[in-house]
C-alpha positions as CSV (number, residue, x, y, z in Angstrom):
1,M,0.4,0.0,-0.1
2,S,1.0,3.3,-0.8
3,H,1.8,5.7,2.5
4,D,-1.2,7.9,3.7
5,H,-1.1,11.5,3.7
6,L,-2.8,13.4,7.0
7,I,-4.1,16.8,6.7
8,H,-5.4,18.2,10.0
9,F,-6.7,21.5,9.7
10,T,-8.4,23.7,12.7
11,H,-10.3,27.0,10.8
12,G,-13.4,27.1,12.4
13,A,-13.8,23.4,13.3
14,A,-11.8,20.7,12.6
15,M,-11.2,18.5,9.5
16,L,-9.5,15.7,8.8
17,Y,-8.7,14.7,5.5
18,L,-6.5,11.8,4.0
19,D,-5.5,10.8,0.9
20,R,-3.2,8.1,-0.7
21,V,-2.5,7.4,-4.4
22,P,-3.1,3.3,-5.0
23,S,-0.9,1.0,-5.5
24,P,0.2,-0.7,-8.9
25,P,-1.7,-1.0,-11.3
26,L,-4.5,1.1,-10.0
27,D,-2.0,4.4,-9.7
28,R,-2.0,4.5,-13.6
29,F,-5.8,5.2,-13.7
30,I,-6.4,6.9,-10.1
31,S,-4.7,10.1,-8.7
32,S,-5.5,9.6,-5.0
33,I,-8.3,7.8,-2.6
34,W,-9.2,9.9,-0.3
35,F,-11.4,10.1,3.1
36,C,-12.8,13.8,4.8
37,Q,-14.3,14.4,8.1
38,S,-14.8,17.4,10.2
39,Q,-17.4,18.8,12.6
40,P,-20.7,19.6,11.8
41,R,-21.3,23.3,10.9
42,P,-23.8,25.8,10.1
43,F,-25.3,25.1,6.9
44,A,-23.9,26.6,3.9
45,L,-23.0,26.6,0.6
46,E,-19.5,26.0,-1.0
47,R,-18.8,26.5,-4.9
48,V,-16.9,23.4,-6.9
49,L,-14.4,24.3,-9.1
50,P,-13.7,22.1,-12.4
51,N,-10.8,20.2,-12.2
52,G,-11.0,18.1,-15.2
53,T,-11.1,14.9,-13.1
54,A,-14.2,12.2,-13.1
55,Q,-14.7,11.2,-9.3
56,L,-16.4,8.1,-7.2
57,I,-18.0,10.3,-4.0
58,V,-19.9,8.5,-1.4
59,N,-21.2,10.6,1.3
60,L,-21.3,8.3,4.8
61,K,-22.9,10.9,6.6
62,E,-26.0,10.3,4.9
63,D,-27.4,8.2,1.6
64,R,-27.9,11.2,-0.1
65,T,-26.9,14.0,-3.0
66,R,-27.8,17.1,-3.5
67,T,-26.9,19.3,-6.3
68,Y,-28.1,23.2,-6.2
69,D,-28.7,25.2,-9.4
70,P,-26.9,28.7,-8.5
71,E,-28.9,30.7,-10.6
72,S,-32.4,28.9,-9.6
73,G,-31.7,27.7,-6.1
74,A,-33.1,24.3,-7.3
75,V,-31.9,21.3,-5.2
76,T,-31.8,17.7,-6.7
77,T,-31.4,14.7,-4.2
78,T,-30.5,11.4,-5.3
79,C,-28.1,8.4,-3.6
80,G,-25.5,9.0,-1.6
81,T,-23.0,7.1,-3.6
82,V,-22.5,8.7,-6.7
83,L,-20.1,8.4,-10.1
84,S,-19.3,12.6,-10.8
85,G,-18.0,12.9,-14.7
86,V,-15.7,15.7,-15.3
87,S,-16.8,19.0,-14.8
88,T,-16.8,21.7,-17.6
89,R,-18.0,24.4,-14.8
90,Y,-18.8,24.9,-11.2
91,G,-20.9,23.5,-9.3
92,I,-22.6,23.8,-5.6
93,I,-22.4,21.6,-2.4
94,D,-23.2,22.0,1.2
95,T,-21.4,21.7,4.2
96,A,-23.6,18.6,5.5
97,E,-22.3,16.6,2.4
98,Q,-18.8,17.5,3.9
99,E,-19.4,15.6,7.3
100,C,-17.9,12.1,6.4
101,V,-17.3,11.5,3.0
102,A,-15.0,9.4,1.0
103,G,-14.0,8.8,-2.7
104,V,-11.8,8.6,-5.5
105,C,-10.4,11.1,-8.1
106,F,-9.3,9.4,-11.1
107,R,-6.7,10.8,-13.3
108,P,-8.1,12.0,-16.9
109,G,-9.4,9.2,-19.3
110,G,-8.6,6.9,-16.0
111,T,-12.2,5.5,-15.5
112,A,-12.6,3.3,-18.7
113,P,-11.0,0.2,-16.7
114,F,-13.7,0.5,-14.2
115,F,-16.7,1.6,-15.8
116,A,-18.3,1.0,-19.1
117,I,-19.9,4.1,-19.9
118,P,-18.4,6.7,-21.7
119,A,-16.9,9.9,-19.9
120,C,-18.8,12.4,-22.6
121,L,-22.0,11.0,-21.5
122,I,-21.5,11.7,-17.8
123,C,-19.6,15.1,-18.3
124,D,-21.4,18.0,-15.9
125,S,-23.6,15.4,-14.3
126,G,-23.3,12.7,-11.7
127,V,-25.0,9.0,-11.9
128,P,-26.0,7.0,-9.3
129,L,-22.9,4.5,-9.1
130,E,-25.7,1.2,-9.5
131,F,-25.9,2.6,-13.0
132,A,-22.4,2.0,-13.7
133,W,-21.7,-0.9,-11.5
134,D,-24.8,-2.8,-10.3
135,R,-26.5,-2.5,-7.2
136,G,-25.2,-5.4,-5.2
137,R,-21.5,-4.2,-5.6
138,T,-22.6,-0.8,-5.2
139,E,-24.3,-1.5,-1.7
140,R,-21.4,-3.6,-0.5
141,L,-19.1,-1.1,-0.7
142,R,-20.9,1.7,1.1
143,E,-21.3,-1.2,3.6
144,Q,-17.8,-2.0,4.4
145,L,-16.6,1.9,4.3
146,L,-19.2,2.2,7.1
147,A,-18.3,-0.3,9.0
148,A,-14.7,0.4,8.7
149,A,-13.0,1.2,12.0
150,T,-10.5,3.7,10.9
151,P,-10.3,6.6,8.3
152,A,-6.8,4.3,6.8
153,A,-9.3,1.2,7.0
154,R,-11.6,3.0,5.0
155,L,-8.7,3.8,1.9
156,D,-8.1,-0.2,2.2
157,A,-11.9,-0.6,1.5
158,L,-11.5,1.6,-1.3
159,E,-9.1,0.5,-3.2
160,A,-10.0,-2.8,-2.8
161,A,-13.4,-2.2,-4.1
162,M,-11.6,-0.4,-7.4
163,L,-8.8,-3.3,-7.7
164,D,-11.9,-5.8,-8.0
165,A,-13.9,-4.0,-10.3
166,W,-10.2,-3.3,-12.2
167,R,-10.2,-4.5,-16.3
168,D,-7.0,-5.1,-17.7
169,S,-7.6,-2.2,-20.4
170,A,-4.8,-1.1,-21.9
171,A,-4.7,2.8,-22.3
172,D,-5.5,4.1,-25.8
173,P,-2.2,5.3,-26.6
174,A,-2.9,8.0,-28.8
175,I,-5.5,9.7,-26.1
176,A,-2.2,9.2,-23.8
177,F,-0.3,11.0,-26.2
178,A,-2.6,13.8,-26.4
179,L,-3.1,14.3,-22.8
180,R,0.8,14.4,-22.2
181,T,1.1,17.0,-24.8
182,F,-1.4,18.9,-23.5
183,A,-0.5,18.7,-20.2
184,E,2.9,19.5,-21.2
185,R,2.0,23.0,-23.0
186,P,-1.7,23.3,-22.8
187,H,-1.7,27.5,-23.9
188,A,0.3,26.0,-27.3
189,A,-0.6,22.9,-28.4
190,R,-2.5,22.6,-31.4
191,I,-5.0,19.8,-31.9
192,E,-4.5,19.2,-36.1
193,A,-0.4,19.1,-34.8
194,V,-1.0,16.4,-32.1
195,A,-3.6,14.3,-34.5
196,G,-1.1,14.5,-37.1
197,E,1.9,13.2,-34.9
198,I,-0.6,10.1,-34.0
199,G,-1.6,9.7,-37.6
200,L,-5.4,10.6,-36.8
201,S,-7.7,13.2,-38.5
202,S,-8.7,16.4,-36.2
203,K,-12.4,15.0,-36.3
204,R,-11.0,11.5,-35.0
205,L,-8.8,12.8,-32.3
206,V,-11.6,14.7,-30.8
207,E,-13.9,12.0,-31.0
208,R,-11.6,9.6,-29.0
209,F,-10.8,12.4,-26.5
210,K,-14.1,13.2,-25.6
211,T,-15.4,9.3,-25.2
212,A,-12.3,8.9,-23.2
213,V,-11.6,12.0,-21.0
214,G,-15.1,13.3,-21.6
215,M,-14.8,16.6,-22.8
216,P,-13.5,18.3,-25.8
217,P,-9.6,19.0,-26.3
218,K,-9.8,22.4,-26.7
219,R,-11.9,22.8,-23.5
220,Y,-9.6,20.5,-21.4
221,C,-6.7,22.8,-22.3
222,R,-8.6,25.7,-21.5
223,L,-9.4,23.7,-17.9
224,L,-5.6,23.2,-17.7
225,R,-4.6,26.4,-17.7
226,F,-7.4,27.5,-15.5
227,Q,-6.4,25.0,-13.0
228,R,-2.2,26.0,-13.2
229,A,-3.5,29.8,-12.5
230,L,-5.2,28.2,-8.9
231,S,-1.8,26.2,-8.5
232,S,0.4,29.6,-8.5
233,A,-2.2,31.7,-6.5
234,E,-1.6,29.2,-3.5
235,G,1.5,30.7,-2.7
236,G,0.6,33.7,-0.8
237,R,-2.4,36.2,0.3
238,E,-0.9,39.1,-2.1
239,V,-1.8,37.5,-5.9
240,D,-0.4,38.9,-8.3
241,W,-3.4,37.8,-11.2
242,T,-1.9,40.0,-13.7
243,R,1.3,38.1,-13.6
244,I,-0.4,34.6,-13.5
245,A,-2.2,35.1,-16.4
246,M,1.1,35.7,-18.3
247,D,2.5,32.9,-16.6
248,C,0.2,30.9,-17.6
249,G,0.0,31.6,-21.3
250,Y,-3.0,33.7,-21.2
251,F,-3.2,36.2,-24.2
252,D,-4.1,39.4,-22.1
253,Q,-5.8,40.1,-18.6
254,A,-9.5,40.0,-20.4
255,H,-8.9,36.7,-21.9
256,F,-7.9,35.3,-18.5
257,I,-11.0,36.7,-16.6
258,H,-13.1,35.4,-19.3
259,D,-11.7,32.0,-18.5
260,F,-12.2,32.1,-15.1
261,R,-16.0,33.5,-15.1
262,S,-16.8,30.5,-17.4
263,F,-15.5,27.6,-15.3
264,A,-15.9,29.6,-11.9
265,G,-18.3,31.6,-12.1
266,I,-16.8,34.3,-10.1
267,T,-13.6,36.8,-10.7
268,P,-10.0,35.9,-9.6
269,T,-10.9,38.8,-6.9
270,G,-14.4,37.0,-5.8
271,Y,-12.2,33.7,-5.9
272,D,-9.5,35.2,-3.3
273,A,-12.3,36.5,-1.0
274,G,-14.5,33.3,-0.6
275,R,-10.9,30.6,-0.8
276,T,-10.7,27.8,1.6
277,Q,-8.3,25.3,2.6
278,F,-8.8,23.7,-0.6
279,R,-7.9,24.9,-4.1
280,N,-11.3,23.9,-5.8
281,H,-13.6,24.6,-3.1
282,V,-14.7,28.4,-2.9
283,H,-17.6,29.6,0.0
284,F,-20.8,30.7,-2.1
285,L,-21.3,33.5,-0.9
286,Q,-25.1,33.6,-1.0
287,A,-25.4,37.5,-0.2
288,G,-24.1,38.3,-3.2
289,A,-24.2,35.4,-5.4
290,A,-26.6,37.0,-7.9
291,A,-24.1,39.9,-8.7
292,E,-21.2,37.4,-8.6
293,M,-22.5,35.5,-11.3
294,R,-23.2,38.3,-13.6
């Protein structure tokens, strides 16, 4: 087993966060298996920013998952064990769903060995895990996580379940090459050039990329740049967003702010005002929500 990484925050309420990279062969497809537990907090909403990866999420506090429409406030409720596809825009969750939750974060294009459903069919949505597996396997996973005596044991249970579901499926070399190329230079890589290097038409590369990763290559590269900007902003309280935009390859500040709003629904200044311990979680300031999203 890989070593566990523990973060214990005290920020209003104590929080325990434990994660690990699974052992081979799962590490080729899964970036982390994690568990988070916090003390009950007053009801509040948080904005979750897209990071280009799919996740399996198990709400152990209650067997339900709620999603909030940021414009209408409408709430959709489903079961507590879901396969959440890659997102191209932010979502909204509440504090109750973070009290006791475990999950699996897949690498880009990493869901295929575990689920038959194409990644593009669950983009910007989540489906009950039993739709991707079956009810029996899904219920066993939840029962094993609830019965686990320690946080580390919960990670063990998750890793064992993913190994049991794993099918020896070789990664598509064309998509693997495209992902490496886009990761190295998301602001400069051209779809036509990448397709030419692997002997595909641009149209065929886009189709295969969407099936494996969940979104078109162009949108994926924009999301990579956005995430690099967030990573660069983690270094300190005073953030020079103009410098970050230039370093991440944006043509100008206007293009940077446009992308930021597209993915986060807020400006970089709004992100600074609402940031939390986790890079992709931002306090959803309900009083100013309408103004933020305009």
